[in-house]
PDB file of N, CA, C and O in Angstrom:
ATOM      1  N   MET A   1      23.961-141.899  95.430  1.00  0.00           N
ATOM      2  CA  MET A   1      23.663-142.418  96.757  1.00  0.00           C
ATOM      3  C   MET A   1      22.539-141.499  97.294  1.00  0.00           C
ATOM      4  O   MET A   1      22.596-140.270  97.249  1.00  0.00           O
ATOM      5  N   SER A   2      21.536-142.201  97.793  1.00  0.00           N
ATOM      6  CA  SER A   2      20.471-141.320  98.340  1.00  0.00           C
ATOM      7  C   SER A   2      20.393-141.528  99.852  1.00  0.00           C
ATOM      8  O   SER A   2      20.520-142.627 100.391  1.00  0.00           O
ATOM      9  N   ALA A   3      20.186-140.440 100.450  1.00  0.00           N
ATOM     10  CA  ALA A   3      20.107-140.409 101.965  1.00  0.00           C
ATOM     11  C   ALA A   3      18.611-140.640 102.386  1.00  0.00           C
ATOM     12  O   ALA A   3      17.756-139.882 101.927  1.00  0.00           O
ATOM     13  N   ILE A   4      18.288-141.574 103.173  1.00  0.00           N
ATOM     14  CA  ILE A   4      16.950-141.722 103.668  1.00  0.00           C
ATOM     15  C   ILE A   4      16.885-140.780 104.861  1.00  0.00           C
ATOM     16  O   ILE A   4      17.698-140.828 105.784  1.00  0.00           O
ATOM     17  N   SER A   5      15.881-139.929 104.791  1.00  0.00           N
ATOM     18  CA  SER A   5      15.629-139.060 105.968  1.00  0.00           C
ATOM     19  C   SER A   5      14.751-139.772 106.994  1.00  0.00           C
ATOM     20  O   SER A   5      13.663-140.283 106.730  1.00  0.00           O
ATOM     21  N   LYS A   6      15.263-139.754 108.039  1.00  0.00           N
ATOM     22  CA  LYS A   6      14.700-140.366 109.286  1.00  0.00           C
ATOM     23  C   LYS A   6      14.222-139.427 110.254  1.00  0.00           C
ATOM     24  O   LYS A   6      14.936-138.487 110.605  1.00  0.00           O
ATOM     25  N   GLN A   7      12.938-139.626 110.767  1.00  0.00           N
ATOM     26  CA  GLN A   7      12.377-138.677 111.701  1.00  0.00           C
ATOM     27  C   GLN A   7      13.239-138.859 112.995  1.00  0.00           C
ATOM     28  O   GLN A   7      13.632-139.957 113.391  1.00  0.00           O
ATOM     29  N   PRO A   8      13.507-137.569 113.659  1.00  0.00           N
ATOM     30  CA  PRO A   8      14.192-137.791 114.901  1.00  0.00           C
ATOM     31  C   PRO A   8      13.271-138.319 116.033  1.00  0.00           C
ATOM     32  O   PRO A   8      12.101-137.956 116.150  1.00  0.00           O
ATOM     33  N   GLU A   9      13.845-139.144 116.806  1.00  0.00           N
ATOM     34  CA  GLU A   9      13.156-139.611 117.958  1.00  0.00           C
ATOM     35  C   GLU A   9      12.759-138.540 118.953  1.00  0.00           C
ATOM     36  O   GLU A   9      13.600-137.712 119.303  1.00  0.00           O
ATOM     37  N   PRO A  10      11.470-138.511 119.446  1.00  0.00           N
ATOM     38  CA  PRO A  10      11.190-137.521 120.370  1.00  0.00           C
ATOM     39  C   PRO A  10      11.962-137.708 121.729  1.00  0.00           C
ATOM     40  O   PRO A  10      12.287-138.837 122.095  1.00  0.00           O
ATOM     41  N   PRO A  11      12.226-136.686 122.409  1.00  0.00           N
ATOM     42  CA  PRO A  11      12.973-136.860 123.603  1.00  0.00           C
ATOM     43  C   PRO A  11      12.196-137.704 124.670  1.00  0.00           C
ATOM     44  O   PRO A  11      10.969-137.773 124.608  1.00  0.00           O
ATOM     45  N   THR A  12      12.827-138.274 125.539  1.00  0.00           N
ATOM     46  CA  THR A  12      12.186-139.092 126.630  1.00  0.00           C
ATOM     47  C   THR A  12      11.463-137.995 127.409  1.00  0.00           C
ATOM     48  O   THR A  12      12.033-136.972 127.791  1.00  0.00           O
ATOM     49  N   PRO A  13      10.231-138.258 127.611  1.00  0.00           N
ATOM     50  CA  PRO A  13       9.472-137.310 128.387  1.00  0.00           C
ATOM     51  C   PRO A  13       9.948-137.088 129.868  1.00  0.00           C
ATOM     52  O   PRO A  13      10.272-138.060 130.551  1.00  0.00           O
ATOM     53  N   ASP A  14       9.988-135.887 130.333  1.00  0.00           N
ATOM     54  CA  ASP A  14      10.334-135.540 131.713  1.00  0.00           C
ATOM     55  C   ASP A  14       9.323-136.189 132.632  1.00  0.00           C
ATOM     56  O   ASP A  14       8.163-136.434 132.304  1.00  0.00           O
ATOM     57  N   GLU A  15       9.870-136.453 133.831  1.00  0.00           N
ATOM     58  CA  GLU A  15       9.103-137.128 134.896  1.00  0.00           C
ATOM     59  C   GLU A  15       7.765-136.301 135.276  1.00  0.00           C
ATOM     60  O   GLU A  15       6.693-136.848 135.535  1.00  0.00           O
ATOM     61  N   SER A  16       7.972-134.979 135.273  1.00  0.00           N
ATOM     62  CA  SER A  16       6.850-134.135 135.539  1.00  0.00           C
ATOM     63  C   SER A  16       5.625-134.170 134.580  1.00  0.00           C
ATOM     64  O   SER A  16       4.446-134.063 134.919  1.00  0.00           O
ATOM     65  N   VAL A  17       6.141-134.350 133.251  1.00  0.00           N
ATOM     66  CA  VAL A  17       5.163-134.584 132.220  1.00  0.00           C
ATOM     67  C   VAL A  17       4.390-135.933 132.356  1.00  0.00           C
ATOM     68  O   VAL A  17       3.185-135.992 132.110  1.00  0.00           O
ATOM     69  N   LEU A  18       5.076-136.954 132.732  1.00  0.00           N
ATOM     70  CA  LEU A  18       4.565-138.230 132.873  1.00  0.00           C
ATOM     71  C   LEU A  18       3.540-138.156 134.009  1.00  0.00           C
ATOM     72  O   LEU A  18       2.446-138.717 133.950  1.00  0.00           O
ATOM     73  N   ASN A  19       3.978-137.406 135.077  1.00  0.00           N
ATOM     74  CA  ASN A  19       3.177-137.387 136.275  1.00  0.00           C
ATOM     75  C   ASN A  19       1.858-136.453 135.888  1.00  0.00           C
ATOM     76  O   ASN A  19       0.757-136.834 136.285  1.00  0.00           O
ATOM     77  N   ASP A  20       1.943-135.521 135.296  1.00  0.00           N
ATOM     78  CA  ASP A  20       0.814-134.756 134.761  1.00  0.00           C
ATOM     79  C   ASP A  20      -0.026-135.564 133.908  1.00  0.00           C
ATOM     80  O   ASP A  20      -1.242-135.549 134.095  1.00  0.00           O
ATOM     81  N   LEU A  21       0.514-136.308 132.942  1.00  0.00           N
ATOM     82  CA  LEU A  21      -0.332-137.079 132.082  1.00  0.00           C
ATOM     83  C   LEU A  21      -1.076-138.270 132.907  1.00  0.00           C
ATOM     84  O   LEU A  21      -2.242-138.585 132.670  1.00  0.00           O
ATOM     85  N   GLU A  22      -0.315-138.865 133.852  1.00  0.00           N
ATOM     86  CA  GLU A  22      -0.839-139.841 134.642  1.00  0.00           C
ATOM     87  C   GLU A  22      -2.052-139.344 135.546  1.00  0.00           C
ATOM     88  O   GLU A  22      -3.055-140.040 135.707  1.00  0.00           O
ATOM     89  N   THR A  23      -1.889-138.109 136.114  1.00  0.00           N
ATOM     90  CA  THR A  23      -2.911-137.505 136.885  1.00  0.00           C
ATOM     91  C   THR A  23      -4.109-137.226 136.111  1.00  0.00           C
ATOM     92  O   THR A  23      -5.224-137.342 136.618  1.00  0.00           O
ATOM     93  N   LEU A  24      -3.922-136.841 134.828  1.00  0.00           N
ATOM     94  CA  LEU A  24      -4.999-136.523 133.949  1.00  0.00           C
ATOM     95  C   LEU A  24      -5.746-137.661 133.627  1.00  0.00           C
ATOM     96  O   LEU A  24      -6.974-137.637 133.706  1.00  0.00           O
ATOM     97  N   LEU A  25      -4.997-138.870 133.196  1.00  0.00           N
ATOM     98  CA  LEU A  25      -5.644-140.054 132.825  1.00  0.00           C
ATOM     99  C   LEU A  25      -6.412-140.785 133.911  1.00  0.00           C
ATOM    100  O   LEU A  25      -7.452-141.408 133.697  1.00  0.00           O
ATOM    101  N   ILE A  26      -5.845-140.667 135.045  1.00  0.00           N
ATOM    102  CA  ILE A  26      -6.657-141.254 136.255  1.00  0.00           C
ATOM    103  C   ILE A  26      -7.943-140.543 136.608  1.00  0.00           C
ATOM    104  O   ILE A  26      -8.960-141.162 136.922  1.00  0.00           O
ATOM    105  N   ALA A  27      -7.867-139.146 136.544  1.00  0.00           N
ATOM    106  CA  ALA A  27      -9.008-138.293 136.697  1.00  0.00           C
ATOM    107  C   ALA A  27     -10.117-138.568 135.603  1.00  0.00           C
ATOM    108  O   ALA A  27     -11.309-138.501 135.904  1.00  0.00           O
ATOM    109  N   LEU A  28      -9.720-138.859 134.407  1.00  0.00           N
ATOM    110  CA  LEU A  28     -10.590-139.116 133.376  1.00  0.00           C
ATOM    111  C   LEU A  28     -10.929-140.714 133.294  1.00  0.00           C
ATOM    112  O   LEU A  28     -11.722-141.179 132.476  1.00  0.00           O
ATOM    113  N   GLU A  29     -10.322-141.371 134.116  1.00  0.00           N
ATOM    114  CA  GLU A  29     -10.668-142.892 134.006  1.00  0.00           C
ATOM    115  C   GLU A  29     -10.140-143.470 132.757  1.00  0.00           C
ATOM    116  O   GLU A  29     -10.825-144.315 132.182  1.00  0.00           O
ATOM    117  N   LEU A  30      -8.926-143.090 132.239  1.00  0.00           N
ATOM    118  CA  LEU A  30      -8.391-143.464 130.968  1.00  0.00           C
ATOM    119  C   LEU A  30      -6.869-143.958 131.142  1.00  0.00           C
ATOM    120  O   LEU A  30      -6.075-143.980 130.201  1.00  0.00           O
ATOM    121  N   HIS A  31      -6.570-144.332 132.391  1.00  0.00           N
ATOM    122  CA  HIS A  31      -5.273-144.711 132.656  1.00  0.00           C
ATOM    123  C   HIS A  31      -4.839-145.995 131.915  1.00  0.00           C
ATOM    124  O   HIS A  31      -5.628-146.934 132.016  1.00  0.00           O
ATOM    125  N   PRO A  32      -3.764-146.189 131.218  1.00  0.00           N
ATOM    126  CA  PRO A  32      -3.514-147.434 130.575  1.00  0.00           C
ATOM    127  C   PRO A  32      -3.417-148.631 131.456  1.00  0.00           C
ATOM    128  O   PRO A  32      -3.561-149.758 130.981  1.00  0.00           O
ATOM    129  N   MET A  33      -3.179-148.431 132.723  1.00  0.00           N
ATOM    130  CA  MET A  33      -3.185-149.615 133.682  1.00  0.00           C
ATOM    131  C   MET A  33      -4.670-150.241 133.785  1.00  0.00           C
ATOM    132  O   MET A  33      -4.857-151.434 134.022  1.00  0.00           O
ATOM    133  N   PHE A  34      -5.597-149.401 133.602  1.00  0.00           N
ATOM    134  CA  PHE A  34      -7.039-149.713 133.685  1.00  0.00           C
ATOM    135  C   PHE A  34      -7.785-149.947 132.463  1.00  0.00           C
ATOM    136  O   PHE A  34      -8.714-150.751 132.382  1.00  0.00           O
ATOM    137  N   MET A  35      -7.334-149.193 131.476  1.00  0.00           N
ATOM    138  CA  MET A  35      -8.045-149.141 130.225  1.00  0.00           C
ATOM    139  C   MET A  35      -7.111-149.684 129.026  1.00  0.00           C
ATOM    140  O   MET A  35      -5.977-149.236 128.859  1.00  0.00           O
ATOM    141  N   ARG A  36      -7.621-150.592 128.279  1.00  0.00           N
ATOM    142  CA  ARG A  36      -6.818-151.044 127.163  1.00  0.00           C
ATOM    143  C   ARG A  36      -7.310-150.285 125.963  1.00  0.00           C
ATOM    144  O   ARG A  36      -8.290-150.701 125.345  1.00  0.00           O
ATOM    145  N   GLN A  37      -6.692-149.216 125.610  1.00  0.00           N
ATOM    146  CA  GLN A  37      -7.186-148.395 124.517  1.00  0.00           C
ATOM    147  C   GLN A  37      -5.963-148.017 123.629  1.00  0.00           C
ATOM    148  O   GLN A  37      -4.834-147.981 124.119  1.00  0.00           O
ATOM    149  N   SER A  38      -6.188-147.752 122.388  1.00  0.00           N
ATOM    150  CA  SER A  38      -5.060-147.358 121.520  1.00  0.00           C
ATOM    151  C   SER A  38      -4.733-145.913 121.700  1.00  0.00           C
ATOM    152  O   SER A  38      -5.521-145.177 122.295  1.00  0.00           O
ATOM    153  N   PHE A  39      -3.563-145.457 121.194  1.00  0.00           N
ATOM    154  CA  PHE A  39      -3.238-144.154 121.321  1.00  0.00           C
ATOM    155  C   PHE A  39      -4.295-143.288 120.478  1.00  0.00           C
ATOM    156  O   PHE A  39      -4.616-142.173 120.886  1.00  0.00           O
ATOM    157  N   LYS A  40      -4.756-143.747 119.458  1.00  0.00           N
ATOM    158  CA  LYS A  40      -5.699-142.859 118.546  1.00  0.00           C
ATOM    159  C   LYS A  40      -6.826-142.669 119.319  1.00  0.00           C
ATOM    160  O   LYS A  40      -7.396-141.583 119.211  1.00  0.00           O
ATOM    161  N   ILE A  41      -7.298-143.557 120.133  1.00  0.00           N
ATOM    162  CA  ILE A  41      -8.530-143.308 121.075  1.00  0.00           C
ATOM    163  C   ILE A  41      -8.196-142.274 122.040  1.00  0.00           C
ATOM    164  O   ILE A  41      -8.938-141.303 122.188  1.00  0.00           O
ATOM    165  N   LEU A  42      -7.096-142.427 122.723  1.00  0.00           N
ATOM    166  CA  LEU A  42      -6.636-141.571 123.742  1.00  0.00           C
ATOM    167  C   LEU A  42      -6.624-140.105 123.070  1.00  0.00           C
ATOM    168  O   LEU A  42      -7.108-139.147 123.673  1.00  0.00           O
ATOM    169  N   ARG A  43      -6.083-139.986 121.871  1.00  0.00           N
ATOM    170  CA  ARG A  43      -6.062-138.574 121.158  1.00  0.00           C
ATOM    171  C   ARG A  43      -7.314-138.107 120.913  1.00  0.00           C
ATOM    172  O   ARG A  43      -7.557-136.923 121.145  1.00  0.00           O
ATOM    173  N   ALA A  44      -8.205-138.880 120.455  1.00  0.00           N
ATOM    174  CA  ALA A  44      -9.545-138.357 120.269  1.00  0.00           C
ATOM    175  C   ALA A  44     -10.260-138.107 121.501  1.00  0.00           C
ATOM    176  O   ALA A  44     -11.001-137.124 121.498  1.00  0.00           O
ATOM    177  N   ASN A  45     -10.178-138.860 122.639  1.00  0.00           N
ATOM    178  CA  ASN A  45     -10.784-138.537 123.833  1.00  0.00           C
ATOM    179  C   ASN A  45     -10.267-137.211 124.338  1.00  0.00           C
ATOM    180  O   ASN A  45     -11.086-136.439 124.839  1.00  0.00           O
ATOM    181  N   LEU A  46      -8.930-136.847 124.257  1.00  0.00           N
ATOM    182  CA  LEU A  46      -8.373-135.717 124.762  1.00  0.00           C
ATOM    183  C   LEU A  46      -8.932-134.500 124.024  1.00  0.00           C
ATOM    184  O   LEU A  46      -9.121-133.443 124.626  1.00  0.00           O
ATOM    185  N   ARG A  47      -9.195-134.645 122.727  1.00  0.00           N
ATOM    186  CA  ARG A  47      -9.501-133.562 121.843  1.00  0.00           C
ATOM    187  C   ARG A  47     -11.102-133.371 122.055  1.00  0.00           C
ATOM    188  O   ARG A  47     -11.543-132.242 122.269  1.00  0.00           O
ATOM    189  N   GLU A  48     -11.916-134.441 121.995  1.00  0.00           N
ATOM    190  CA  GLU A  48     -13.375-134.272 121.933  1.00  0.00           C
ATOM    191  C   GLU A  48     -14.000-134.395 123.280  1.00  0.00           C
ATOM    192  O   GLU A  48     -15.123-133.903 123.390  1.00  0.00           O
ATOM    193  N   MET A  49     -13.462-134.973 124.342  1.00  0.00           N
ATOM    194  CA  MET A  49     -14.159-135.090 125.549  1.00  0.00           C
ATOM    195  C   MET A  49     -14.643-133.744 126.137  1.00  0.00           C
ATOM    196  O   MET A  49     -13.869-132.786 126.149  1.00  0.00           O
ATOM    197  N   LYS A  50     -15.765-133.653 126.573  1.00  0.00           N
ATOM    198  CA  LYS A  50     -16.274-132.369 127.229  1.00  0.00           C
ATOM    199  C   LYS A  50     -15.571-132.276 128.589  1.00  0.00           C
ATOM    200  O   LYS A  50     -15.350-133.280 129.268  1.00  0.00           O
ATOM    201  N   ALA A  51     -15.236-131.067 128.954  1.00  0.00           N
ATOM    202  CA  ALA A  51     -14.457-130.903 130.163  1.00  0.00           C
ATOM    203  C   ALA A  51     -15.160-129.870 131.120  1.00  0.00           C
ATOM    204  O   ALA A  51     -14.545-129.329 132.039  1.00  0.00           O
ATOM    205  N   ASP A  52     -16.404-129.644 130.865  1.00  0.00           N
ATOM    206  CA  ASP A  52     -17.245-128.670 131.750  1.00  0.00           C
ATOM    207  C   ASP A  52     -17.249-129.124 133.201  1.00  0.00           C
ATOM    208  O   ASP A  52     -17.221-128.295 134.111  1.00  0.00           O
ATOM    209  N   HIS A  53     -17.283-130.449 133.429  1.00  0.00           N
ATOM    210  CA  HIS A  53     -17.402-131.013 134.704  1.00  0.00           C
ATOM    211  C   HIS A  53     -16.218-131.194 135.593  1.00  0.00           C
ATOM    212  O   HIS A  53     -16.265-131.508 136.782  1.00  0.00           O
ATOM    213  N   LEU A  54     -15.057-130.938 134.819  1.00  0.00           N
ATOM    214  CA  LEU A  54     -13.762-131.292 135.491  1.00  0.00           C
ATOM    215  C   LEU A  54     -13.243-129.943 136.252  1.00  0.00           C
ATOM    216  O   LEU A  54     -13.433-128.799 135.838  1.00  0.00           O
ATOM    217  N   PRO A  55     -12.582-130.286 137.393  1.00  0.00           N
ATOM    218  CA  PRO A  55     -11.990-129.167 138.209  1.00  0.00           C
ATOM    219  C   PRO A  55     -10.944-128.416 137.287  1.00  0.00           C
ATOM    220  O   PRO A  55     -10.300-129.032 136.438  1.00  0.00           O
ATOM    221  N   PRO A  56     -10.812-127.103 137.489  1.00  0.00           N
ATOM    222  CA  PRO A  56      -9.912-126.260 136.706  1.00  0.00           C
ATOM    223  C   PRO A  56      -8.526-126.829 136.453  1.00  0.00           C
ATOM    224  O   PRO A  56      -8.067-126.688 135.319  1.00  0.00           O
ATOM    225  N   GLU A  57      -7.827-127.435 137.348  1.00  0.00           N
ATOM    226  CA  GLU A  57      -6.466-128.006 137.034  1.00  0.00           C
ATOM    227  C   GLU A  57      -6.443-129.176 136.296  1.00  0.00           C
ATOM    228  O   GLU A  57      -5.413-129.467 135.688  1.00  0.00           O
ATOM    229  N   ILE A  58      -7.529-129.976 136.248  1.00  0.00           N
ATOM    230  CA  ILE A  58      -7.673-131.235 135.486  1.00  0.00           C
ATOM    231  C   ILE A  58      -8.072-130.579 134.080  1.00  0.00           C
ATOM    232  O   ILE A  58      -7.511-131.082 133.106  1.00  0.00           O
ATOM    233  N   LYS A  59      -8.850-129.662 133.868  1.00  0.00           N
ATOM    234  CA  LYS A  59      -9.256-129.188 132.600  1.00  0.00           C
ATOM    235  C   LYS A  59      -8.047-128.524 132.013  1.00  0.00           C
ATOM    236  O   LYS A  59      -7.859-128.644 130.803  1.00  0.00           O
ATOM    237  N   ALA A  60      -7.226-127.852 132.732  1.00  0.00           N
ATOM    238  CA  ALA A  60      -6.034-127.223 132.195  1.00  0.00           C
ATOM    239  C   ALA A  60      -5.042-128.406 131.594  1.00  0.00           C
ATOM    240  O   ALA A  60      -4.531-128.267 130.483  1.00  0.00           O
ATOM    241  N   LEU A  61      -4.829-129.462 132.328  1.00  0.00           N
ATOM    242  CA  LEU A  61      -4.043-130.454 131.948  1.00  0.00           C
ATOM    243  C   LEU A  61      -4.639-131.171 130.660  1.00  0.00           C
ATOM    244  O   LEU A  61      -3.842-131.593 129.821  1.00  0.00           O
ATOM    245  N   LYS A  62      -5.924-131.318 130.479  1.00  0.00           N
ATOM    246  CA  LYS A  62      -6.652-131.931 129.415  1.00  0.00           C
ATOM    247  C   LYS A  62      -6.314-131.015 128.061  1.00  0.00           C
ATOM    248  O   LYS A  62      -5.963-131.515 126.993  1.00  0.00           O
ATOM    249  N   GLU A  63      -6.466-129.712 128.275  1.00  0.00           N
ATOM    250  CA  GLU A  63      -6.262-128.805 127.239  1.00  0.00           C
ATOM    251  C   GLU A  63      -4.686-128.853 126.786  1.00  0.00           C
ATOM    252  O   GLU A  63      -4.390-128.839 125.592  1.00  0.00           O
ATOM    253  N   ARG A  64      -3.753-128.906 127.761  1.00  0.00           N
ATOM    254  CA  ARG A  64      -2.354-128.971 127.449  1.00  0.00           C
ATOM    255  C   ARG A  64      -1.995-130.266 126.652  1.00  0.00           C
ATOM    256  O   ARG A  64      -1.261-130.221 125.664  1.00  0.00           O
ATOM    257  N   PHE A  65      -2.558-131.448 127.136  1.00  0.00           N
ATOM    258  CA  PHE A  65      -2.167-132.611 126.368  1.00  0.00           C
ATOM    259  C   PHE A  65      -2.941-132.765 125.027  1.00  0.00           C
ATOM    260  O   PHE A  65      -2.458-133.393 124.085  1.00  0.00           O
ATOM    261  N   ALA A  66      -4.165-132.165 124.978  1.00  0.00           N
ATOM    262  CA  ALA A  66      -4.884-132.157 123.736  1.00  0.00           C
ATOM    263  C   ALA A  66      -4.202-131.531 122.515  1.00  0.00           C
ATOM    264  O   ALA A  66      -4.446-131.872 121.357  1.00  0.00           O
ATOM    265  N   VAL A  67      -3.301-130.559 122.885  1.00  0.00           N
ATOM    266  CA  VAL A  67      -2.767-129.815 121.863  1.00  0.00           C
ATOM    267  C   VAL A  67      -1.213-130.086 121.723  1.00  0.00           C
ATOM    268  O   VAL A  67      -0.482-129.471 120.946  1.00  0.00           O
ATOM    269  N   MET A  68      -0.811-131.089 122.582  1.00  0.00           N
ATOM    270  CA  MET A  68       0.639-131.514 122.543  1.00  0.00           C
ATOM    271  C   MET A  68       0.946-132.087 121.158  1.00  0.00           C
ATOM    272  O   MET A  68       0.068-132.769 120.629  1.00  0.00           O
ATOM    273  N   PRO A  69       2.055-131.887 120.542  1.00  0.00           N
ATOM    274  CA  PRO A  69       2.556-132.591 119.334  1.00  0.00           C
ATOM    275  C   PRO A  69       2.337-134.156 119.451  1.00  0.00           C
ATOM    276  O   PRO A  69       2.633-134.771 120.476  1.00  0.00           O
ATOM    277  N   GLU A  70       1.816-134.733 118.366  1.00  0.00           N
ATOM    278  CA  GLU A  70       1.560-136.110 118.350  1.00  0.00           C
ATOM    279  C   GLU A  70       2.787-136.961 118.836  1.00  0.00           C
ATOM    280  O   GLU A  70       2.572-137.856 119.653  1.00  0.00           O
ATOM    281  N   ALA A  71       4.029-136.739 118.393  1.00  0.00           N
ATOM    282  CA  ALA A  71       5.113-137.513 118.826  1.00  0.00           C
ATOM    283  C   ALA A  71       5.531-137.348 120.342  1.00  0.00           C
ATOM    284  O   ALA A  71       6.057-138.270 120.966  1.00  0.00           O
ATOM    285  N   GLU A  72       5.273-136.175 120.861  1.00  0.00           N
ATOM    286  CA  GLU A  72       5.528-136.006 122.234  1.00  0.00           C
ATOM    287  C   GLU A  72       4.466-136.773 123.048  1.00  0.00           C
ATOM    288  O   GLU A  72       4.780-137.540 123.958  1.00  0.00           O
ATOM    289  N   LEU A  73       3.297-136.550 122.707  1.00  0.00           N
ATOM    290  CA  LEU A  73       2.134-137.235 123.561  1.00  0.00           C
ATOM    291  C   LEU A  73       2.371-138.696 123.393  1.00  0.00           C
ATOM    292  O   LEU A  73       2.291-139.413 124.391  1.00  0.00           O
ATOM    293  N   HIS A  74       2.666-139.231 122.179  1.00  0.00           N
ATOM    294  CA  HIS A  74       2.874-140.688 121.953  1.00  0.00           C
ATOM    295  C   HIS A  74       4.014-141.240 122.844  1.00  0.00           C
ATOM    296  O   HIS A  74       3.894-142.309 123.442  1.00  0.00           O
ATOM    297  N   ALA A  75       5.122-140.469 122.911  1.00  0.00           N
ATOM    298  CA  ALA A  75       6.282-140.808 123.898  1.00  0.00           C
ATOM    299  C   ALA A  75       5.800-140.906 125.267  1.00  0.00           C
ATOM    300  O   ALA A  75       6.088-141.878 125.966  1.00  0.00           O
ATOM    301  N   ALA A  76       5.039-139.893 125.706  1.00  0.00           N
ATOM    302  CA  ALA A  76       4.593-139.984 127.120  1.00  0.00           C
ATOM    303  C   ALA A  76       3.675-141.144 127.358  1.00  0.00           C
ATOM    304  O   ALA A  76       3.787-141.829 128.375  1.00  0.00           O
ATOM    305  N   TRP A  77       2.772-141.377 126.442  1.00  0.00           N
ATOM    306  CA  TRP A  77       1.843-142.557 126.512  1.00  0.00           C
ATOM    307  C   TRP A  77       2.499-143.778 126.627  1.00  0.00           C
ATOM    308  O   TRP A  77       2.168-144.647 127.434  1.00  0.00           O
ATOM    309  N   GLY A  78       3.517-143.874 125.757  1.00  0.00           N
ATOM    310  CA  GLY A  78       4.407-145.203 125.709  1.00  0.00           C
ATOM    311  C   GLY A  78       5.083-145.386 127.163  1.00  0.00           C
ATOM    312  O   GLY A  78       5.147-146.478 127.728  1.00  0.00           O
ATOM    313  N   ALA A  79       5.565-144.210 127.680  1.00  0.00           N
ATOM    314  CA  ALA A  79       6.277-144.295 128.873  1.00  0.00           C
ATOM    315  C   ALA A  79       5.395-144.695 129.899  1.00  0.00           C
ATOM    316  O   ALA A  79       5.888-145.465 130.724  1.00  0.00           O
ATOM    317  N   LEU A  80       4.147-144.350 130.071  1.00  0.00           N
ATOM    318  CA  LEU A  80       3.268-144.850 130.973  1.00  0.00           C
ATOM    319  C   LEU A  80       2.994-146.315 130.981  1.00  0.00           C
ATOM    320  O   LEU A  80       2.538-146.898 131.964  1.00  0.00           O
ATOM    321  N   HIS A  81       3.294-146.899 129.821  1.00  0.00           N
ATOM    322  CA  HIS A  81       3.037-148.328 129.737  1.00  0.00           C
ATOM    323  C   HIS A  81       4.305-149.081 130.083  1.00  0.00           C
ATOM    324  O   HIS A  81       4.314-150.312 130.070  1.00  0.00           O
ATOM    325  N   ASN A  82       5.414-148.338 130.404  1.00  0.00           N
ATOM    326  CA  ASN A  82       6.680-149.063 130.745  1.00  0.00           C
ATOM    327  C   ASN A  82       6.574-149.603 132.213  1.00  0.00           C
ATOM    328  O   ASN A  82       6.502-148.798 133.142  1.00  0.00           O
ATOM    329  N   PRO A  83       6.565-150.907 132.425  1.00  0.00           N
ATOM    330  CA  PRO A  83       6.498-151.485 133.773  1.00  0.00           C
ATOM    331  C   PRO A  83       7.716-151.060 134.638  1.00  0.00           C
ATOM    332  O   PRO A  83       7.553-151.015 135.857  1.00  0.00           O
ATOM    333  N   PHE A  84       8.978-150.732 134.080  1.00  0.00           N
ATOM    334  CA  PHE A  84       9.913-150.356 134.757  1.00  0.00           C
ATOM    335  C   PHE A  84       9.902-149.003 135.559  1.00  0.00           C
ATOM    336  O   PHE A  84      10.614-148.721 136.523  1.00  0.00           O
ATOM    337  N   ARG A  85       9.002-148.276 134.991  1.00  0.00           N
ATOM    338  CA  ARG A  85       8.845-146.875 135.520  1.00  0.00           C
ATOM    339  C   ARG A  85       8.261-146.976 136.887  1.00  0.00           C
ATOM    340  O   ARG A  85       8.512-146.052 137.660  1.00  0.00           O
ATOM    341  N   LEU A  86       7.487-148.004 137.315  1.00  0.00           N
ATOM    342  CA  LEU A  86       6.801-148.259 138.540  1.00  0.00           C
ATOM    343  C   LEU A  86       7.715-149.097 139.404  1.00  0.00           C
ATOM    344  O   LEU A  86       7.308-149.327 140.543  1.00  0.00           O
ATOM    345  N   HIS A  87       8.830-149.565 139.059  1.00  0.00           N
ATOM    346  CA  HIS A  87       9.593-150.516 139.814  1.00  0.00           C
ATOM    347  C   HIS A  87      10.025-150.082 141.339  1.00  0.00           C
ATOM    348  O   HIS A  87      10.291-150.937 142.183  1.00  0.00           O
ATOM    349  N   ASP A  88      10.064-148.845 141.577  1.00  0.00           N
ATOM    350  CA  ASP A  88      10.515-148.382 142.936  1.00  0.00           C
ATOM    351  C   ASP A  88       9.317-147.883 143.707  1.00  0.00           C
ATOM    352  O   ASP A  88       9.462-147.432 144.843  1.00  0.00           O
ATOM    353  N   ARG A  89       8.062-147.957 143.084  1.00  0.00           N
ATOM    354  CA  ARG A  89       6.971-147.580 143.937  1.00  0.00           C
ATOM    355  C   ARG A  89       6.477-148.557 144.798  1.00  0.00           C
ATOM    356  O   ARG A  89       6.478-149.735 144.441  1.00  0.00           O
ATOM    357  N   VAL A  90       5.999-148.171 146.032  1.00  0.00           N
ATOM    358  CA  VAL A  90       5.472-149.185 147.030  1.00  0.00           C
ATOM    359  C   VAL A  90       4.146-148.920 147.399  1.00  0.00           C
ATOM    360  O   VAL A  90       3.867-147.761 147.703  1.00  0.00           O
ATOM    361  N   LEU A  91       3.222-149.842 147.431  1.00  0.00           N
ATOM    362  CA  LEU A  91       1.893-149.623 147.913  1.00  0.00           C
ATOM    363  C   LEU A  91       1.829-149.608 149.506  1.00  0.00           C
ATOM    364  O   LEU A  91       2.364-150.513 150.147  1.00  0.00           O
ATOM    365  N   ASN A  92       1.174-148.578 150.112  1.00  0.00           N
ATOM    366  CA  ASN A  92       1.229-148.689 151.457  1.00  0.00           C
ATOM    367  C   ASN A  92      -0.218-149.076 152.025  1.00  0.00           C
ATOM    368  O   ASN A  92      -0.387-149.226 153.235  1.00  0.00           O
TER     369      ASN A  92
END
């Protein structure tokens, strides 16, 4: 009998991580609500995009997410695509 090893599911991202990622993506004009891009393109943009023109706090977020492990970033990216995440928000 052979056991099939299964990769553990990454934990659901904390709301603060999602908020930080959303802030970064809006600042970089890469938010999934506005841009239809694959995760691979997001990952490449975070790693390769020049950050010289960005405010320090956005630059720090970019660096943080650029080095985040693939599974964690993918989980956060997927959570931003979840329409139920926004169900309680109201536009004023």
